[in-house]
N, C-alpha and C positions, 0 to 999 in steps of 0.2 A: 583421533578421528572424530569428525563432527557428527553428532547425532541430532537430527531434527525431531522435535517432539510435535506430533501432529495436533495442532490447536489453531483454531481460526482466530486471527488477529481481530481485536475489537477496535474499530476506527474511532478516533477522538483523542481527548486529553488523557495523558498519563500523569503529568504533574504540571501545575500552573503556579505562576506568581513568584518564582524564585530562580536564582542562578547560583545559589550557594552549593558548592560541591558536597557539603554534608547532607543536603537534601537530595540532590540529583543522583549521586552515585548509588546509594542504597535503593532508590526507586528504580533506576535503570537496571540494576542488577536483578531485582525482584521481577521486573517485567521480562528481562531477557531469559531468565530461568524458566519461564512459561513456554518458551519456544525452542530452546536448544540447551545442550549441556556443554557447549563449546563457549565458555565464558572467558573473556580476556582477564588476565591476572594483573594486578597492580604490583609492580616491582619497586623495591626500595630505590630511591633516586629518580623514579619516574615523575614527570610533571603531572600534576593533578588535572590540569586542563587537557593535556594530551590523552590521559586516561578517559576522561569524559567523552572526548571525540571518538576514541576507540569503541566505547560503549554505544554511542549514537550510531556509528558505522555498523556495529554488530546488530543492533536493532533494525537498522535500515535493511540489512540483508534478510531479515525475517519478514519484511513487509510484503504484502501481496502485490500482484501486478498492478501497475499504474498507481502505486501508493509509495509514500516515503515516511521515514521516521525522522522527526526534527521539530523545529518550531513552526507554529502556524504563521502563515504569511502576514496575518494582520496583528499578531501579538508575539513578540520575541521571547516571552516568558511562558508560553503555552506549548509544552513539549508533548508530542503524541504522534499517532499514525494518521496521515492525511492523504487525501486524493491528490494526485499530481496532474492537475488539469492541463498544464502546459505540455506535458508529454502526451497526454491523450490527444490534444489538439494537433500536435506535431505529427503523431502517427496516423491520424485521420487525414489531414490535409496535405502533408508533405510526403510521408513514407507510404501512405495508403496500405498500411499493414494491419490497421484496426478498422473494423467495419462497425458502423453504428446503425441500429435499427430504430427509426423514429415511428412512434404510434401517436396519431392525433385523436384517437378515440374511434375513428371510422376506418382508417386504412393504415397500412404499414409501408414505409418507404425505407430504402437503404442509402447509405452515404455513397455507395458505388453501384455500378450495374451488376456486380457479382453478387451471388447469393451467399449468405452467412453459413449455409449448409456445408460449404467447402472450407470453412475456417476453423481455427482452434480457439479464437477469442472473438467476442463481440460485445458491444454495449447496447443495451436496450434503453431507450429514453421514452417515457410515456408522455401523455398530453399535459401532465402537471410539471414536467421537468425532472421527475425522479429518474435516477440512473442506476442500472444494474450491470455489472460485468459478469459475463459467463465465459467459462473456459472448459476445454477438454484436452486430453493428452493425445488422442488419435481420432481419426474420422469415424471409427466404429463405435465410439462412446457417445453417451448423451452429454449435453452441456450441463455443468454444475455452476451454481452461483458462487462467486468469489466474494463480492461485496455489493452493497446497495446503499445508495444515498437517497433518503426520502425527504 
């Protein structure tokens, strides 16, 4: 049974500048142990690269909403937790499932005519371009911050 250990994921680099399995595997295992006790096991005869992919997938499962674990799009040797801007853009413009609240310092506008008060997630963007994702489990709860990019 999978046990999730409640800990907020820190966005950014976990390991940089290497693709060596002897560097990646212990680092990924240490990182994964922070978030779950459901750790993929390396079996005799397994391919090392397939095991690394399993670890990346497991870490990706621990990622907060609109984030992923993998390489930075600008540097293939920079493994970490990153914002998935493409999914955010898709959900705002195509799916209309994510609402964005823009604040230019004087007024607040929304990406749709609907209010974020009836939503479970929304992103606030301030006048400097900083983004914060807020979520809640039901409409009776207050929003809590999931991540922020300053």
